[in-house]
N, CA and C atoms of all chains as a GROMACS GRO file, in nm:
protein
  582
    1MET      N    1  -0.423  -1.776  -1.612
    1MET     CA    2  -0.519  -1.674  -1.656
    1MET      C    3  -0.583  -1.604  -1.536
    2LEU      N    4  -0.633  -1.690  -1.444
    2LEU     CA    5  -0.695  -1.633  -1.324
    2LEU      C    6  -0.591  -1.558  -1.240
    3GLY      N    7  -0.467  -1.615  -1.238
    3GLY     CA    8  -0.361  -1.548  -1.164
    3GLY      C    9  -0.327  -1.412  -1.223
    4ALA      N   10  -0.328  -1.402  -1.357
    4ALA     CA   11  -0.297  -1.274  -1.421
    4ALA      C   12  -0.405  -1.171  -1.389
    5ILE      N   13  -0.532  -1.214  -1.387
    5ILE     CA   14  -0.641  -1.122  -1.351
    5ILE      C   15  -0.622  -1.072  -1.208
    6LEU      N   16  -0.586  -1.165  -1.119
    6LEU     CA   17  -0.563  -1.126  -0.978
    6LEU      C   18  -0.448  -1.028  -0.967
    7ASP      N   19  -0.340  -1.056  -1.043
    7ASP     CA   20  -0.224  -0.967  -1.040
    7ASP      C   21  -0.259  -0.826  -1.085
    8PHE      N   22  -0.331  -0.817  -1.196
    8PHE     CA   23  -0.363  -0.683  -1.247
    8PHE      C   24  -0.460  -0.609  -1.156
    9THR      N   25  -0.557  -0.683  -1.098
    9THR     CA   26  -0.650  -0.618  -1.004
    9THR      C   27  -0.576  -0.566  -0.882
   10LEU      N   28  -0.485  -0.650  -0.830
   10LEU     CA   29  -0.407  -0.610  -0.713
   10LEU      C   30  -0.318  -0.490  -0.744
   11ALA      N   31  -0.257  -0.492  -0.864
   11ALA     CA   32  -0.170  -0.380  -0.903
   11ALA      C   33  -0.251  -0.250  -0.913
   12ALA      N   34  -0.369  -0.259  -0.976
   12ALA     CA   35  -0.451  -0.138  -0.990
   12ALA      C   36  -0.498  -0.089  -0.853
   13SER      N   37  -0.535  -0.182  -0.763
   13SER     CA   38  -0.579  -0.140  -0.629
   13SER      C   39  -0.466  -0.074  -0.552
   14LEU      N   40  -0.344  -0.130  -0.564
   14LEU     CA   41  -0.230  -0.072  -0.493
   14LEU      C   42  -0.205   0.072  -0.538
   15VAL      N   43  -0.204   0.093  -0.669
   15VAL     CA   44  -0.177   0.227  -0.720
   15VAL      C   45  -0.290   0.322  -0.681
   16TRP      N   46  -0.414   0.274  -0.688
   16TRP     CA   47  -0.527   0.362  -0.657
   16TRP      C   48  -0.529   0.401  -0.509
   17ILE      N   49  -0.506   0.302  -0.421
   17ILE     CA   50  -0.506   0.332  -0.277
   17ILE      C   51  -0.391   0.425  -0.242
   18ALA      N   52  -0.273   0.404  -0.305
   18ALA     CA   53  -0.160   0.493  -0.278
   18ALA      C   54  -0.192   0.635  -0.324
   19TRP      N   55  -0.259   0.648  -0.439
   19TRP     CA   56  -0.294   0.782  -0.487
   19TRP      C   57  -0.395   0.847  -0.393
   20ARG      N   58  -0.496   0.770  -0.347
   20ARG     CA   59  -0.596   0.826  -0.255
   20ARG      C   60  -0.531   0.868  -0.123
   21THR      N   61  -0.430   0.790  -0.077
   21THR     CA   62  -0.360   0.825   0.047
   21THR      C   63  -0.295   0.963   0.035
   22GLY      N   64  -0.239   0.993  -0.082
   22GLY     CA   65  -0.177   1.123  -0.098
   22GLY      C   66  -0.278   1.233  -0.124
   23ALA      N   67  -0.394   1.199  -0.182
   23ALA     CA   68  -0.486   1.302  -0.229
   23ALA      C   69  -0.593   1.338  -0.128
   24THR      N   70  -0.618   1.252  -0.028
   24THR     CA   71  -0.727   1.281   0.066
   24THR      C   72  -0.693   1.402   0.153
   25PRO      N   73  -0.789   1.490   0.180
   25PRO     CA   74  -0.755   1.612   0.254
   25PRO      C   75  -0.745   1.593   0.405
   26TYR      N   76  -0.786   1.478   0.457
   26TYR     CA   77  -0.788   1.461   0.603
   26TYR      C   78  -0.675   1.368   0.646
   27LEU      N   79  -0.613   1.402   0.760
   27LEU     CA   80  -0.499   1.324   0.809
   27LEU      C   81  -0.542   1.184   0.852
   28PHE      N   82  -0.656   1.175   0.922
   28PHE     CA   83  -0.702   1.045   0.971
   28PHE      C   84  -0.733   0.951   0.855
   29ASN      N   85  -0.798   1.004   0.749
   29ASN     CA   86  -0.826   0.922   0.631
   29ASN      C   87  -0.697   0.871   0.568
   30ALA      N   88  -0.594   0.957   0.565
   30ALA     CA   89  -0.467   0.917   0.506
   30ALA      C   90  -0.406   0.801   0.584
   31VAL      N   91  -0.415   0.808   0.719
   31VAL     CA   92  -0.357   0.700   0.801
   31VAL      C   93  -0.431   0.568   0.777
   32VAL      N   94  -0.564   0.573   0.776
   32VAL     CA   95  -0.642   0.450   0.755
   32VAL      C   96  -0.616   0.393   0.615
   33LEU      N   97  -0.607   0.481   0.515
   33LEU     CA   98  -0.578   0.434   0.380
   33LEU      C   99  -0.438   0.374   0.371
   34PHE      N  100  -0.344   0.428   0.451
   34PHE     CA  101  -0.210   0.369   0.452
   34PHE      C  102  -0.212   0.228   0.511
   35ILE      N  103  -0.296   0.206   0.614
   35ILE     CA  104  -0.308   0.071   0.672
   35ILE      C  105  -0.367  -0.025   0.568
   36VAL      N  106  -0.469   0.020   0.495
   36VAL     CA  107  -0.526  -0.062   0.387
   36VAL      C  108  -0.421  -0.092   0.281
   37PHE      N  109  -0.338   0.008   0.251
   37PHE     CA  110  -0.230  -0.011   0.154
   37PHE      C  111  -0.133  -0.120   0.200
   38GLY      N  112  -0.101  -0.119   0.331
   38GLY     CA  113  -0.011  -0.222   0.384
   38GLY      C  114  -0.070  -0.362   0.372
   39LEU      N  115  -0.200  -0.375   0.395
   39LEU     CA  116  -0.262  -0.507   0.382
   39LEU      C  117  -0.260  -0.554   0.236
   40LEU      N  118  -0.282  -0.461   0.141
   40LEU     CA  119  -0.272  -0.499   0.000
   40LEU      C  120  -0.129  -0.538  -0.038
   41MET      N  121  -0.030  -0.469   0.024
   41MET     CA  122   0.109  -0.506   0.000
   41MET      C  123   0.136  -0.649   0.047
   42THR      N  124   0.071  -0.690   0.158
   42THR     CA  125   0.086  -0.828   0.205
   42THR      C  126   0.041  -0.927   0.097
   43LEU      N  127  -0.073  -0.898   0.034
   43LEU     CA  128  -0.121  -0.985  -0.074
   43LEU      C  129  -0.020  -0.988  -0.190
   44ALA      N  130   0.041  -0.872  -0.218
   44ALA     CA  131   0.140  -0.868  -0.326
   44ALA      C  132   0.261  -0.955  -0.294
   45TRP      N  133   0.306  -0.952  -0.167
   45TRP     CA  134   0.420  -1.037  -0.129
   45TRP      C  135   0.385  -1.184  -0.142
   46VAL      N  136   0.261  -1.222  -0.105
   46VAL     CA  137   0.221  -1.362  -0.120
   46VAL      C  138   0.222  -1.402  -0.267
   47ARG      N  139   0.176  -1.312  -0.356
   47ARG     CA  140   0.178  -1.341  -0.499
   47ARG      C  141   0.321  -1.352  -0.553
   48LEU      N  142   0.416  -1.284  -0.486
   48LEU     CA  143   0.556  -1.289  -0.530
   48LEU      C  144   0.633  -1.405  -0.464
   49ASN      N  145   0.563  -1.503  -0.405
   49ASN     CA  146   0.626  -1.620  -0.342
   49ASN      C  147   0.721  -1.581  -0.229
   50ALA      N  148   0.684  -1.480  -0.150
   50ALA     CA  149   0.768  -1.439  -0.037
   50ALA      C  150   0.683  -1.434   0.089
   51PRO      N  151   0.646  -1.549   0.146
   51PRO     CA  152   0.557  -1.546   0.263
   51PRO      C  153   0.622  -1.488   0.388
   52ASP      N  154   0.755  -1.499   0.400
   52ASP     CA  155   0.820  -1.442   0.518
   52ASP      C  156   0.813  -1.289   0.516
   53VAL      N  157   0.834  -1.231   0.396
   53VAL     CA  158   0.822  -1.086   0.384
   53VAL      C  159   0.677  -1.044   0.408
   54ALA      N  160   0.581  -1.127   0.364
   54ALA     CA  161   0.440  -1.095   0.385
   54ALA      C  162   0.406  -1.089   0.533
   55LEU      N  163   0.458  -1.186   0.610
   55LEU     CA  164   0.433  -1.186   0.754
   55LEU      C  165   0.494  -1.064   0.821
   56ALA      N  166   0.620  -1.032   0.783
   56ALA     CA  167   0.685  -0.915   0.843
   56ALA      C  168   0.610  -0.787   0.806
   57GLU      N  169   0.563  -0.778   0.680
   57GLU     CA  170   0.488  -0.659   0.637
   57GLU      C  171   0.360  -0.644   0.718
   58THR      N  172   0.289  -0.756   0.742
   58THR     CA  173   0.165  -0.747   0.819
   58THR      C  174   0.192  -0.704   0.963
   59ALA      N  175   0.287  -0.772   1.028
   59ALA     CA  176   0.307  -0.748   1.170
   59ALA      C  177   0.372  -0.614   1.196
   60ILE      N  178   0.481  -0.586   1.124
   60ILE     CA  179   0.560  -0.466   1.154
   60ILE      C  180   0.517  -0.350   1.065
   61GLY      N  181   0.517  -0.375   0.932
   61GLY     CA  182   0.493  -0.266   0.839
   61GLY      C  183   0.354  -0.208   0.849
   62THR      N  184   0.253  -0.292   0.873
   62THR     CA  185   0.117  -0.242   0.884
   62THR      C  186   0.073  -0.222   1.028
   63GLY      N  187   0.093  -0.326   1.112
   63GLY     CA  188   0.042  -0.318   1.249
   63GLY      C  189   0.112  -0.213   1.332
   64LEU      N  190   0.245  -0.223   1.339
   64LEU     CA  191   0.320  -0.132   1.426
   64LEU      C  192   0.320   0.010   1.370
   65THR      N  193   0.346   0.023   1.238
   65THR     CA  194   0.346   0.157   1.179
   65THR      C  195   0.207   0.221   1.187
   66GLY      N  196   0.102   0.140   1.165
   66GLY     CA  197  -0.034   0.194   1.174
   66GLY      C  198  -0.067   0.244   1.312
   67ALA      N  199  -0.026   0.167   1.414
   67ALA     CA  200  -0.052   0.210   1.551
   67ALA      C  201   0.024   0.338   1.584
   68LEU      N  202   0.151   0.345   1.539
   68LEU     CA  203   0.231   0.465   1.565
   68LEU      C  204   0.172   0.587   1.495
   69LEU      N  205   0.128   0.568   1.368
   69LEU     CA  206   0.071   0.680   1.293
   69LEU      C  207  -0.060   0.726   1.354
   70LEU      N  208  -0.144   0.630   1.399
   70LEU     CA  209  -0.270   0.669   1.461
   70LEU      C  210  -0.246   0.747   1.590
   71ASP      N  211  -0.147   0.703   1.668
   71ASP     CA  212  -0.114   0.773   1.792
   71ASP      C  213  -0.066   0.915   1.763
   72ALA      N  214   0.022   0.929   1.664
   72ALA     CA  215   0.073   1.062   1.632
   72ALA      C  216  -0.038   1.151   1.575
   73ALA      N  217  -0.126   1.093   1.492
   73ALA     CA  218  -0.236   1.173   1.435
   73ALA      C  219  -0.331   1.220   1.545
   74ALA      N  220  -0.359   1.132   1.643
   74ALA     CA  221  -0.445   1.174   1.754
   74ALA      C  222  -0.378   1.280   1.838
   75HIS      N  223  -0.245   1.273   1.852
   75HIS     CA  224  -0.174   1.373   1.931
   75HIS      C  225  -0.174   1.509   1.862
   76ILE      N  226  -0.153   1.507   1.730
   76ILE     CA  227  -0.136   1.634   1.660
   76ILE      C  228  -0.270   1.695   1.622
   77ALA      N  229  -0.361   1.613   1.566
   77ALA     CA  230  -0.487   1.667   1.516
   77ALA      C  231  -0.601   1.655   1.616
   78GLY      N  232  -0.576   1.599   1.735
   78GLY     CA  233  -0.683   1.581   1.832
   78GLY      C  234  -0.717   1.709   1.904
   79LYS      N  235  -0.803   1.695   2.004
   79LYS     CA  236  -0.842   1.813   2.082
   79LYS      C  237  -0.726   1.860   2.168
   80PRO      N  238  -0.699   1.991   2.172
   80PRO     CA  239  -0.584   2.039   2.248
   80PRO      C  240  -0.599   2.022   2.398
   81GLY      N  241  -0.723   2.017   2.449
   81GLY     CA  242  -0.744   2.004   2.592
   81GLY      C  243  -0.695   1.872   2.649
   82ARG      N  244  -0.689   1.773   2.565
   82ARG     CA  245  -0.649   1.640   2.614
   82ARG      C  246  -0.501   1.634   2.647
   83ARG      N  247  -0.423   1.730   2.592
   83ARG     CA  248  -0.280   1.725   2.617
   83ARG      C  249  -0.243   1.803   2.742
   84LYS      N  250  -0.342   1.859   2.810
   84LYS     CA  251  -0.313   1.943   2.925
   84LYS      C  252  -0.247   1.862   3.036
   85GLY      N  253  -0.140   1.914   3.090
   85GLY     CA  254  -0.071   1.846   3.196
   85GLY      C  255   0.029   1.744   3.149
   86LYS      N  256   0.028   1.716   3.020
   86LYS     CA  257   0.122   1.616   2.970
   86LYS      C  258   0.262   1.673   2.957
   87ASN      N  259   0.272   1.801   2.922
   87ASN     CA  260   0.402   1.862   2.902
   87ASN      C  261   0.418   1.978   3.001
   88PRO      N  262   0.472   1.950   3.119
   88PRO     CA  263   0.488   2.058   3.216
   88PRO      C  264   0.590   2.160   3.168
   89PRO      N  265   0.564   2.288   3.191
   89PRO     CA  266   0.652   2.394   3.140
   89PRO      C  267   0.789   2.395   3.210
   90MET      N  268   0.291  -1.502  -2.230
   90MET     CA  269   0.244  -1.494  -2.090
   90MET      C  270   0.339  -1.404  -2.011
   91ILE      N  271   0.285  -1.296  -1.959
   91ILE     CA  272   0.367  -1.201  -1.884
   91ILE      C  273   0.391  -1.256  -1.743
   92ALA      N  274   0.516  -1.242  -1.699
   92ALA     CA  275   0.548  -1.295  -1.566
   92ALA      C  276   0.491  -1.204  -1.458
   93CYS      N  277   0.463  -1.266  -1.342
   93CYS     CA  278   0.395  -1.190  -1.237
   93CYS      C  279   0.488  -1.090  -1.170
   94GLY      N  280   0.619  -1.120  -1.169
   94GLY     CA  281   0.711  -1.030  -1.102
   94GLY      C  282   0.726  -0.896  -1.172
   95LEU      N  283   0.718  -0.897  -1.304
   95LEU     CA  284   0.738  -0.773  -1.380
   95LEU      C  285   0.626  -0.673  -1.353
   96ILE      N  286   0.502  -0.724  -1.338
   96ILE     CA  287   0.388  -0.635  -1.306
   96ILE      C  288   0.417  -0.560  -1.176
   97TYR      N  289   0.462  -0.636  -1.075
   97TYR     CA  290   0.484  -0.573  -0.944
   97TYR      C  291   0.604  -0.480  -0.946
   98ALA      N  292   0.704  -0.509  -1.032
   98ALA     CA  293   0.816  -0.415  -1.044
   98ALA      C  294   0.769  -0.282  -1.102
   99VAL      N  295   0.683  -0.289  -1.205
   99VAL     CA  296   0.629  -0.165  -1.264
   99VAL      C  297   0.544  -0.090  -1.162
  100VAL      N  298   0.462  -0.165  -1.085
  100VAL     CA  299   0.381  -0.102  -0.980
  100VAL      C  300   0.472  -0.035  -0.877
  101GLY      N  301   0.586  -0.099  -0.846
  101GLY     CA  302   0.680  -0.041  -0.751
  101GLY      C  303   0.735   0.092  -0.800
  102VAL      N  304   0.764   0.101  -0.929
  102VAL     CA  305   0.813   0.229  -0.984
  102VAL      C  306   0.705   0.336  -0.972
  103VAL      N  307   0.579   0.299  -1.002
  103VAL     CA  308   0.469   0.396  -0.992
  103VAL      C  309   0.451   0.440  -0.847
  104LEU      N  310   0.459   0.345  -0.753
  104LEU     CA  311   0.444   0.380  -0.611
  104LEU      C  312   0.556   0.471  -0.565
  105PHE      N  313   0.677   0.446  -0.614
  105PHE     CA  314   0.789   0.536  -0.578
  105PHE      C  315   0.761   0.678  -0.626
  106ALA      N  316   0.710   0.690  -0.749
  106ALA     CA  317   0.681   0.823  -0.802
  106ALA      C  318   0.570   0.891  -0.721
  107LEU      N  319   0.465   0.816  -0.688
  107LEU     CA  320   0.354   0.874  -0.610
  107LEU      C  321   0.402   0.918  -0.472
  108GLY      N  322   0.484   0.834  -0.407
  108GLY     CA  323   0.534   0.868  -0.274
  108GLY      C  324   0.626   0.989  -0.278
  109PHE      N  325   0.709   0.997  -0.381
  109PHE     CA  326   0.801   1.112  -0.393
  109PHE      C  327   0.722   1.240  -0.413
  110PHE      N  328   0.618   1.232  -0.496
  110PHE     CA  329   0.531   1.348  -0.518
  110PHE      C  330   0.467   1.394  -0.387
  111GLY      N  331   0.412   1.297  -0.310
  111GLY     CA  332   0.348   1.332  -0.183
  111GLY      C  333   0.447   1.390  -0.083
  112LEU      N  334   0.570   1.335  -0.084
  112LEU     CA  335   0.673   1.385   0.008
  112LEU      C  336   0.704   1.531  -0.019
  113ILE      N  337   0.700   1.571  -0.146
  113ILE     CA  338   0.731   1.710  -0.179
  113ILE      C  339   0.611   1.800  -0.154
  114VAL      N  340   0.491   1.752  -0.191
  114VAL     CA  341   0.374   1.840  -0.195
  114VAL      C  342   0.320   1.872  -0.055
  115HIS      N  343   0.317   1.771   0.034
  115HIS     CA  344   0.251   1.792   0.164
  115HIS      C  345   0.338   1.874   0.258
  116ALA      N  346   0.272   1.957   0.339
  116ALA     CA  347   0.343   2.036   0.439
  116ALA      C  348   0.340   1.968   0.576
  117HIS      N  349   0.238   1.885   0.601
  117HIS     CA  350   0.223   1.818   0.731
  117HIS      C  351   0.329   1.708   0.745
  118PRO      N  352   0.406   1.706   0.855
  118PRO     CA  353   0.514   1.606   0.867
  118PRO      C  354   0.463   1.462   0.872
  119VAL      N  355   0.346   1.437   0.933
  119VAL     CA  356   0.296   1.299   0.938
  119VAL      C  357   0.259   1.250   0.798
  120ARG      N  358   0.202   1.340   0.718
  120ARG     CA  359   0.169   1.301   0.581
  120ARG      C  360   0.294   1.282   0.497
  121LYS      N  361   0.397   1.360   0.526
  121LYS     CA  362   0.526   1.338   0.460
  121LYS      C  363   0.579   1.198   0.492
  122LEU      N  364   0.565   1.157   0.619
  122LEU     CA  365   0.614   1.024   0.658
  122LEU      C  366   0.534   0.913   0.592
  123ILE      N  367   0.402   0.931   0.579
  123ILE     CA  368   0.321   0.831   0.510
  123ILE      C  369   0.366   0.817   0.365
  124ALA      N  370   0.388   0.932   0.299
  124ALA     CA  371   0.435   0.928   0.160
  124ALA      C  372   0.572   0.863   0.150
  125PHE      N  373   0.656   0.888   0.250
  125PHE     CA  374   0.789   0.828   0.252
  125PHE      C  375   0.780   0.676   0.264
  126ASN      N  376   0.684   0.627   0.345
  126ASN     CA  377   0.665   0.483   0.360
  126ASN      C  378   0.616   0.420   0.230
  127ILE      N  379   0.527   0.492   0.159
  127ILE     CA  380   0.480   0.440   0.030
  127ILE      C  381   0.595   0.433  -0.070
  128MET      N  382   0.683   0.534  -0.066
  128MET     CA  383   0.801   0.534  -0.150
  128MET      C  384   0.889   0.411  -0.121
  129GLY      N  385   0.907   0.382   0.009
  129GLY     CA  386   0.987   0.265   0.046
  129GLY      C  387   0.923   0.135   0.001
  130SER      N  388   0.791   0.126   0.010
  130SER     CA  389   0.722   0.005  -0.037
  130SER      C  390   0.745  -0.016  -0.186
  131GLY      N  391   0.748   0.094  -0.262
  131GLY     CA  392   0.776   0.084  -0.405
  131GLY      C  393   0.916   0.028  -0.430
  132VAL      N  394   1.014   0.074  -0.353
  132VAL     CA  395   1.151   0.023  -0.368
  132VAL      C  396   1.155  -0.126  -0.337
  133PHE      N  397   1.084  -0.169  -0.231
  133PHE     CA  398   1.083  -0.311  -0.195
  133PHE      C  399   1.020  -0.396  -0.304
  134LEU      N  400   0.912  -0.344  -0.364
  134LEU     CA  401   0.846  -0.421  -0.471
  134LEU      C  402   0.939  -0.437  -0.591
  135VAL      N  403   1.012  -0.332  -0.627
  135VAL     CA  404   1.108  -0.344  -0.738
  135VAL      C  405   1.216  -0.445  -0.703
  136LEU      N  406   1.263  -0.441  -0.577
  136LEU     CA  407   1.373  -0.527  -0.534
  136LEU      C  408   1.335  -0.675  -0.538
  137VAL      N  409   1.209  -0.707  -0.505
  137VAL     CA  410   1.167  -0.848  -0.506
  137VAL      C  411   1.109  -0.888  -0.642
  138GLY      N  412   1.039  -0.794  -0.708
  138GLY     CA  413   0.971  -0.830  -0.831
  138GLY      C  414   1.063  -0.843  -0.951
  139LEU      N  415   1.169  -0.762  -0.956
  139LEU     CA  416   1.255  -0.763  -1.075
  139LEU      C  417   1.332  -0.894  -1.094
  140PRO      N  418   1.382  -0.964  -0.990
  140PRO     CA  419   1.446  -1.093  -1.016
  140PRO      C  420   1.353  -1.200  -1.072
  141GLN      N  421   1.220  -1.184  -1.056
  141GLN     CA  422   1.126  -1.285  -1.106
  141GLN      C  423   1.059  -1.239  -1.236
  142ARG      N  424   1.132  -1.160  -1.318
  142ARG     CA  425   1.065  -1.100  -1.434
  142ARG      C  426   1.036  -1.203  -1.543
  143THR      N  427   1.113  -1.312  -1.551
  143THR     CA  428   1.078  -1.418  -1.645
  143THR      C  429   1.006  -1.529  -1.570
  144ALA      N  430   0.904  -1.589  -1.634
  144ALA     CA  431   0.820  -1.688  -1.565
  144ALA      C  432   0.902  -1.814  -1.535
  145GLY      N  433   0.882  -1.870  -1.417
  145GLY     CA  434   0.946  -1.995  -1.382
  145GLY      C  435   1.075  -1.981  -1.305
  146THR      N  436   1.129  -1.857  -1.291
  146THR     CA  437   1.252  -1.843  -1.212
  146THR      C  438   1.221  -1.858  -1.064
  147PRO      N  439   1.308  -1.921  -0.988
  147PRO     CA  440   1.286  -1.930  -0.844
  147PRO      C  441   1.306  -1.793  -0.780
  148PRO      N  442   1.235  -1.762  -0.672
  148PRO     CA  443   1.252  -1.632  -0.607
  148PRO      C  444   1.390  -1.615  -0.548
  149ASP      N  445   1.441  -1.491  -0.555
  149ASP     CA  446   1.576  -1.459  -0.507
  149ASP      C  447   1.570  -1.438  -0.356
  150ARG      N  448   1.629  -1.532  -0.281
  150ARG     CA  449   1.619  -1.524  -0.134
  150ARG      C  450   1.704  -1.412  -0.076
  151VAL      N  451   1.813  -1.375  -0.147
  151VAL     CA  452   1.900  -1.269  -0.092
  151VAL      C  453   1.826  -1.136  -0.091
  152SER      N  454   1.758  -1.102  -0.202
  152SER     CA  455   1.687  -0.975  -0.205
  152SER      C  456   1.569  -0.977  -0.108
  153GLU      N  457   1.509  -1.095  -0.086
  153GLU     CA  458   1.399  -1.102   0.012
  153GLU      C  459   1.450  -1.074   0.153
  154ALA      N  460   1.568  -1.128   0.186
  154ALA     CA  461   1.626  -1.099   0.318
  154ALA      C  462   1.657  -0.951   0.331
  155LEU      N  463   1.704  -0.892   0.221
  155LEU     CA  464   1.734  -0.748   0.220
  155LEU      C  465   1.607  -0.667   0.246
  156VAL      N  466   1.496  -0.708   0.182
  156VAL     CA  467   1.369  -0.638   0.199
  156VAL      C  468   1.318  -0.654   0.342
  157LEU      N  469   1.336  -0.774   0.399
  157LEU     CA  470   1.295  -0.799   0.537
  157LEU      C  471   1.366  -0.703   0.633
  158THR      N  472   1.498  -0.686   0.612
  158THR     CA  473   1.573  -0.590   0.692
  158THR      C  474   1.523  -0.448   0.668
  159GLY      N  475   1.494  -0.419   0.540
  159GLY     CA  476   1.449  -0.285   0.506
  159GLY      C  477   1.318  -0.246   0.572
  160ILE      N  478   1.227  -0.343   0.585
  160ILE     CA  479   1.098  -0.315   0.650
  160ILE      C  480   1.119  -0.275   0.796
  161VAL      N  481   1.205  -0.348   0.864
  161VAL     CA  482   1.231  -0.317   1.006
  161VAL      C  483   1.297  -0.181   1.020
  162VAL      N  484   1.394  -0.152   0.931
  162VAL     CA  485   1.461  -0.021   0.937
  162VAL      C  486   1.362   0.091   0.907
  163ALA      N  487   1.271   0.068   0.810
  163ALA     CA  488   1.173   0.171   0.776
  163ALA      C  489   1.081   0.200   0.894
  164VAL      N  490   1.042   0.095   0.968
  164VAL     CA  491   0.955   0.117   1.083
  164VAL      C  492   1.026   0.198   1.191
  165SER      N  493   1.152   0.166   1.218
  165SER     CA  494   1.223   0.241   1.323
  165SER      C  495   1.247   0.385   1.280
  166ALA      N  496   1.278   0.406   1.151
  166ALA     CA  497   1.296   0.543   1.103
  166ALA      C  498   1.165   0.621   1.110
  167THR      N  499   1.052   0.554   1.080
  167THR     CA  500   0.922   0.621   1.089
  167THR      C  501   0.890   0.659   1.233
  168ALA      N  502   0.920   0.568   1.327
  168ALA     CA  503   0.894   0.598   1.468
  168ALA      C  504   0.976   0.718   1.513
  169PHE      N  505   1.102   0.725   1.469
  169PHE     CA  506   1.188   0.839   1.504
  169PHE      C  507   1.133   0.969   1.445
  170GLY      N  508   1.090   0.962   1.318
  170GLY     CA  509   1.034   1.081   1.255
  170GLY      C  510   0.906   1.127   1.322
  171LEU      N  511   0.822   1.032   1.364
  171LEU     CA  512   0.698   1.069   1.433
  171LEU      C  513   0.727   1.133   1.568
  172ALA      N  514   0.829   1.082   1.638
  172ALA     CA  515   0.865   1.144   1.766
  172ALA      C  516   0.912   1.287   1.745
  173LEU      N  517   0.990   1.309   1.636
  173LEU     CA  518   1.034   1.445   1.605
  173LEU      C  519   0.916   1.534   1.571
  174ALA      N  520   0.818   1.480   1.493
  174ALA     CA  521   0.701   1.560   1.455
  174ALA      C  522   0.618   1.598   1.577
  175ARG      N  523   0.602   1.504   1.671
  175ARG     CA  524   0.526   1.534   1.793
  175ARG      C  525   0.595   1.642   1.875
  176ARG      N  526   0.725   1.632   1.885
  176ARG     CA  527   0.801   1.732   1.962
  176ARG      C  528   0.791   1.868   1.897
  177LEU      N  529   0.800   1.870   1.763
  177LEU     CA  530   0.787   1.997   1.690
  177LEU      C  531   0.651   2.059   1.713
  178TYR      N  532   0.546   1.975   1.714
  178TYR     CA  533   0.411   2.028   1.737
  178TYR      C  534   0.396   2.079   1.880
  179ASP      N  535   0.455   2.008   1.975
  179ASP     CA  536   0.446   2.054   2.114
  179ASP      C  537   0.517   2.187   2.134
  180LEU      N  538   0.628   2.207   2.064
  180LEU     CA  539   0.706   2.329   2.085
  180LEU      C  540   0.649   2.448   2.009
  181THR      N  541   0.606   2.428   1.882
  181THR     CA  542   0.563   2.541   1.800
  181THR      C  543   0.412   2.553   1.793
  182GLY      N  544   0.335   2.446   1.820
  182GLY     CA  545   0.190   2.452   1.811
  182GLY      C  546   0.136   2.439   1.670
  183LYS      N  547   0.226   2.423   1.573
  183LYS     CA  548   0.181   2.410   1.434
  183LYS      C  549   0.241   2.283   1.374
  184PRO      N  550   0.161   2.204   1.304
  184PRO     CA  551   0.215   2.081   1.245
  184PRO      C  552   0.285   2.104   1.112
  185ARG      N  553   0.386   2.188   1.111
  185ARG     CA  554   0.462   2.213   0.988
  185ARG      C  555   0.602   2.258   1.026
  186LEU      N  556   0.692   2.249   0.930
  186LEU     CA  557   0.829   2.289   0.957
  186LEU      C  558   0.837   2.440   0.966
  187PRO      N  559   0.922   2.496   1.052
  187PRO     CA  560   0.925   2.641   1.074
  187PRO      C  561   0.968   2.720   0.952
  188ASN      N  562   1.053   2.662   0.866
  188ASN     CA  563   1.103   2.739   0.751
  188ASN      C  564   1.031   2.700   0.622
  189ASP      N  565   0.907   2.648   0.635
  189ASP     CA  566   0.830   2.610   0.515
  189ASP      C  567   0.774   2.736   0.450
  190PRO      N  568   0.811   2.765   0.324
  190PRO     CA  569   0.764   2.891   0.263
  190PRO      C  570   0.619   2.886   0.216
  191ARG      N  571   0.556   2.767   0.217
  191ARG     CA  572   0.418   2.758   0.166
  191ARG      C  573   0.321   2.830   0.258
  192PRO      N  574   0.215   2.890   0.200
  192PRO     CA  575   0.117   2.959   0.286
  192PRO      C  576   0.037   2.859   0.368
  193GLU      N  577  -0.015   2.904   0.483
  193GLU     CA  578  -0.092   2.816   0.571
  193GLU      C  579  -0.221   2.776   0.502
  194SER      N  580  -0.250   2.647   0.505
  194SER     CA  581  -0.371   2.598   0.437
  194SER      C  582  -0.489   2.606   0.533
   0.00000   0.00000   0.00000
């Protein structure tokens, strides 16, 4: 019973966070919400009796992808002056 | 008593639909990649959740290994896409594809 409540709460949170990730107007908010989505996915893998997939999702799917997305978002949406000298003509 | 795997399989289908919608709607390449990752997570949830749709079945280790490989491939594909998006922004100065017919937001 308690497990079913947890499952449904987790399912609703996953769908809601995924919808917010697509609907938010700011790029940085989308990246942070995607990292939160990855952490919720980790909980889903644990509920599905797949701890190895949960570990891989945390380390690679959330950590590495989140870092890459944050770096790209800072490069694209950041201040243009910071990129000066980085790309010689 | 509904099995726990079936809930996550249904959630995976919904996530696939949400990610596909975002992939089409957004013009920004980084947001397209985020939506693409959500789409992939939906596929992984269906792949692991559907074998456990009846209560008491042991988890399918083959599909879990497949999903493990898929996560690594998705990360490398995302990194490649982000590198392309950065290069596109450096060359054109705009974070959108050059032949995108949508008006500038």
